C-alpha positions as CSV (number, residue, x, y, z in Angstrom):
1,M,0.0,0.0,0.0
2,L,3.0,2.3,0.4
3,P,3.2,3.5,-3.2
4,L,-0.5,4.4,-3.4
5,A,-0.3,6.0,0.1
6,V,2.6,8.2,-1.1
7,I,0.6,9.3,-4.2
8,L,-2.5,10.0,-2.2
9,A,-0.5,12.1,0.4
10,V,1.3,14.1,-2.2
11,A,-1.9,14.7,-4.1
12,L,-3.7,16.0,-1.0
13,V,-0.9,18.3,0.1
14,G,-0.1,19.4,-3.5
15,G,-3.7,20.1,-4.2
16,Y,-3.9,22.4,-1.2
17,L,-0.5,24.2,-1.7
18,L,-0.4,24.3,-5.5
19,R,-4.0,25.1,-6.4
20,D,-3.1,28.7,-7.3
21,V,0.4,28.0,-8.7
22,L,-0.8,25.5,-11.3
23,G,-3.8,27.4,-12.4
24,F,-4.6,29.2,-15.7
25,E,-4.1,32.6,-14.0
26,A,-0.5,31.7,-13.1
27,L,0.2,30.9,-16.8
28,R,-1.4,34.2,-17.9
29,D,0.5,36.3,-15.4
30,N,3.9,34.7,-16.0
31,R,3.6,34.2,-19.8
32,Q,6.3,36.8,-20.7
33,A,8.8,35.4,-18.3
34,L,8.2,31.8,-19.5
35,L,8.6,32.8,-23.2
36,A,11.8,34.7,-22.4
37,F,13.3,31.8,-20.6
38,R,12.2,29.4,-23.4
39,D,14.0,31.6,-26.0
40,Q,17.2,31.7,-24.0
41,H,17.2,28.1,-22.8
42,Y,15.0,26.0,-25.1
43,A,16.3,22.5,-24.2
44,L,16.3,23.2,-20.5
45,T,12.7,24.5,-20.8
46,V,11.6,21.3,-22.5
47,L,13.2,19.2,-19.8
48,A,11.8,21.3,-17.0
49,F,8.4,21.4,-18.5
50,M,8.2,17.6,-19.1
51,A,9.5,16.9,-15.6
52,A,6.8,19.1,-14.1
53,Y,4.2,17.5,-16.3
54,V,5.3,14.0,-15.2
55,A,5.1,15.0,-11.6
56,I,1.6,16.5,-12.0
57,V,0.3,13.3,-13.6
58,A,2.2,10.8,-11.4
59,F,1.0,12.4,-8.2
60,S,-2.4,13.5,-9.4
61,L,-1.8,17.1,-8.7
62,P,-4.1,19.8,-10.0
63,G,-3.2,21.5,-13.3
64,A,-2.8,18.7,-15.8
65,L,-5.1,20.6,-18.3
66,V,-3.2,23.8,-17.7
67,A,0.1,21.9,-18.2
68,T,-1.2,20.7,-21.6
69,L,-2.2,24.3,-22.6
70,T,1.3,25.4,-21.5
71,G,2.9,22.9,-23.7
72,G,1.1,24.3,-26.7
73,F,1.7,27.9,-25.6
74,L,5.5,27.4,-25.2
75,F,6.2,25.0,-28.0
76,G,3.4,25.2,-30.5
77,T,1.0,22.5,-31.6
78,F,4.0,20.5,-32.7
79,P,6.3,19.6,-31.0
80,G,4.2,20.6,-28.1
81,V,1.8,17.7,-28.5
82,L,4.7,15.3,-28.5
83,F,6.1,16.7,-25.3
84,N,2.6,16.7,-23.7
85,V,1.7,13.1,-24.7
86,S,5.2,11.8,-23.8
87,A,5.1,13.4,-20.3
88,A,1.5,12.3,-19.6
89,T,2.4,8.8,-20.6
90,I,5.4,8.7,-18.3
91,G,3.3,10.0,-15.4
92,A,0.6,7.5,-16.1
93,V,3.1,4.7,-16.0
94,G,4.1,6.0,-12.5
95,I,0.5,5.6,-11.2
96,F,0.1,2.3,-13.0
97,L,3.2,0.8,-11.4
98,A,2.3,2.1,-8.0
99,A,-1.1,0.6,-8.2
100,R,0.2,-2.7,-9.5
101,W,2.9,-3.0,-6.8
102,G,0.3,-2.0,-4.2
103,L,-2.9,-3.8,-4.9
104,G,-2.9,-4.7,-8.6
105,E,-0.9,-8.0,-8.6
106,R,-2.9,-9.4,-5.7
107,L,-6.2,-8.3,-7.0
108,A,-5.5,-9.6,-10.5
109,A,-4.4,-13.0,-9.1
110,R,-7.6,-13.2,-6.9
111,M,-9.8,-12.3,-9.9
112,E,-8.0,-15.0,-12.0
113,A,-8.5,-17.6,-9.3
114,G,-12.1,-16.6,-8.7
115,H,-15.3,-18.1,-10.0
116,G,-18.6,-16.9,-11.4
117,A,-19.2,-13.3,-12.4
118,V,-15.8,-12.0,-11.2
119,K,-14.0,-14.6,-13.3
120,R,-16.1,-13.9,-16.4
121,I,-15.4,-10.1,-16.1
122,K,-11.6,-10.8,-15.8
123,D,-11.7,-13.2,-18.8
124,G,-13.8,-10.7,-20.9
125,I,-11.2,-8.0,-20.2
126,D,-8.3,-10.3,-21.0
127,E,-9.9,-11.3,-24.3
128,N,-10.4,-7.6,-25.4
129,Q,-7.5,-5.8,-23.7
130,W,-6.4,-3.7,-26.6
131,S,-9.9,-2.5,-27.4
132,M,-10.7,-1.9,-23.7
133,L,-7.5,0.1,-23.2
134,F,-8.1,2.3,-26.2
135,L,-11.7,2.9,-25.2
136,I,-10.9,4.1,-21.7
137,R,-8.4,6.5,-23.2
138,L,-10.6,7.8,-26.0
139,V,-13.8,8.3,-24.1
140,P,-13.7,11.9,-22.7
141,A,-15.9,11.0,-19.7
142,V,-13.3,8.5,-18.2
143,P,-11.1,10.3,-15.7
144,F,-7.4,10.0,-16.5
145,F,-6.6,8.7,-13.0
146,V,-9.2,6.0,-13.3
147,A,-7.8,5.0,-16.7
148,N,-4.4,4.5,-15.1
149,L,-5.7,2.4,-12.1
150,V,-8.0,0.0,-13.8
151,P,-5.5,-1.7,-16.1
152,A,-3.1,-2.2,-13.1
153,M,-5.9,-3.9,-11.2
154,V,-6.7,-6.4,-13.9
155,G,-3.1,-7.4,-14.7
156,V,-2.5,-5.5,-18.0
157,P,1.1,-5.9,-19.2
158,L,3.2,-2.8,-18.9
159,G,4.2,-2.6,-22.5
160,R,0.6,-2.8,-23.6
161,F,-0.4,-0.1,-21.2
162,V,2.3,2.2,-22.4
163,V,1.4,1.8,-26.1
164,S,-2.3,2.2,-25.6
165,T,-1.8,5.2,-23.3
166,F,0.5,7.0,-25.7
167,L,-1.6,6.4,-28.8
168,G,-5.0,6.7,-27.0
169,I,-4.4,10.2,-25.5
170,I,-3.1,11.7,-28.8
171,P,-6.5,12.9,-30.0
172,G,-7.5,14.8,-26.8
173,G,-3.9,15.9,-26.3
174,L,-3.8,17.4,-29.9
175,V,-7.0,19.3,-29.3
176,Y,-5.9,21.0,-26.1
177,T,-2.3,21.5,-27.3
178,S,-3.7,23.4,-30.3
179,V,-5.8,25.5,-27.9
180,G,-2.6,26.3,-25.9
181,A,-0.8,27.3,-29.1
182,G,-3.4,30.0,-29.6
183,L,-3.3,31.4,-26.1
184,G,-1.2,34.3,-27.1
185,E,-4.1,35.8,-29.0
186,V,-6.5,34.9,-26.2
187,F,-4.3,36.7,-23.6
188,A,-4.0,39.7,-25.9
189,R,-7.8,40.0,-26.0
190,G,-8.1,39.5,-22.3
191,E,-10.3,36.4,-22.8
192,T,-10.4,32.8,-21.4
193,P,-9.8,29.8,-23.7
194,N,-12.7,27.5,-24.5
195,L,-11.8,24.4,-22.6
196,G,-15.0,22.7,-23.6
197,L,-13.9,22.6,-27.1
198,I,-13.5,18.8,-27.1
199,F,-17.2,18.4,-26.6
200,E,-18.1,20.4,-29.7
201,P,-19.5,18.2,-32.5
202,R,-16.7,18.8,-34.9
203,I,-14.2,17.5,-32.3
204,L,-16.3,15.0,-30.4
205,L,-17.7,13.1,-33.4
206,P,-14.3,12.1,-34.8
207,I,-13.3,11.0,-31.3
208,L,-16.5,9.0,-30.9
209,G,-15.7,7.4,-34.3
210,L,-12.4,6.3,-32.9
211,C,-14.2,4.9,-29.9
212,A,-16.5,2.9,-32.2
213,L,-13.5,1.6,-34.1
214,A,-11.9,0.5,-30.9
215,A,-15.1,-1.2,-29.7
216,L,-15.6,-3.0,-33.0
217,P,-13.5,-6.1,-32.1
218,I,-15.5,-6.5,-28.9
219,V,-18.8,-6.3,-30.8
220,I,-17.6,-8.8,-33.4
221,K,-16.5,-11.3,-30.7
222,A,-19.8,-10.9,-28.9
223,T,-21.7,-11.5,-32.1
224,R,-19.7,-14.6,-33.0
225,G,-20.2,-15.9,-29.5
226,R,-24.0,-15.6,-29.7
227,K,-24.0,-17.3,-33.1
228,G,-22.0,-20.1,-31.6
229,L,-24.6,-20.5,-28.9
């Protein structure tokens, strides 16, 4: 339980102490200093930004969305999206490993040795791991923290988790990184960015299309199973 306890403790303390530091207002007020530092020390800025992003995700600190916007603001849509997705994936791996070392291995083993509904759920997840992993990444309603914990609890291999996380968060990461890339104009007008952009039909419908594509193997397997019955 120690890894999960550490994450929980840091999340609680960090959420209280850093709620103002990691907010949108902090980015707006310090934007000129950040841009000046980036221009003078580009490589160092990339490393510092990614380290901060990894810590935010790994310890479930507030400000992950603002960090994504910052990546776009500082580095543009590209390579900003690459920095954002890479850092978020590394941080997600931290939570995944903490959960697996804490409760995941024992819980997965217990589910595997179980009977009845629990065993059927575990078998269903195992048979459709790739589809399930991509679905929980693509569906906007699934919290990022939950999407990191669930795979650890059902015994998903680390490599499969890394690949599905990196690829699965690219669509949403690309949307918010592009919003961050346009923050200069938003700041100049004294406005606030539209963070609900991902739920607009022109953005949401393609993502839902990807969700349907990810779910297709599950549907096909279920249909074949019923025909076999």
